[in-house]
C-alpha positions, 0 to 999 in steps of 0.5 A: 276735101272741098266740093268742086263748084258746079259752075265758075265765072260770072254767075250773076250780073245786073245793071244798077240804077244810075249806071254801073252794075253788080256782079257775082263771080265764082272761082276755084282756088287751089289750097293744099291740094284741095279745090276751094270755091270762092264767090265774090260780089263786085260793084261797078259804079261807073256807067261808061265802059270806057271809064272802066278800062283798067279798073277793078271794081270793088268787092263788097262781099265774099265767101268760100262758097259755090252756087249750091250753098247757103252762103252763095244764096246770102251773097245773091240776096245782097247783089239783088238788094240796092239798099244792101249794096249801098250799105256795103259800099259805105262800109267799104269806104269807112274801112278804107278811111280807117286804113289811111295814115 
């Protein structure tokens, strides 16, 4: 049985150079009667809040983890590192291009 995470919601957020932000959200998902924590790193590159309306920022990294795990620490390292964020966004763009028919 998966351990319940100690906190859910937005656990980390910081502004990015040039605008936008990076954030870490933790949620609990029900799977087969278990509560499984799921952590995602989102990057919003749009600097103006008005332009963000109705837009879901891309997820650049995720793990079945809560704020007490090593996997969460790895995601936090990514969120704090501008170079890691840039690499993840490039990888995300490449993956999307490969799926375009």
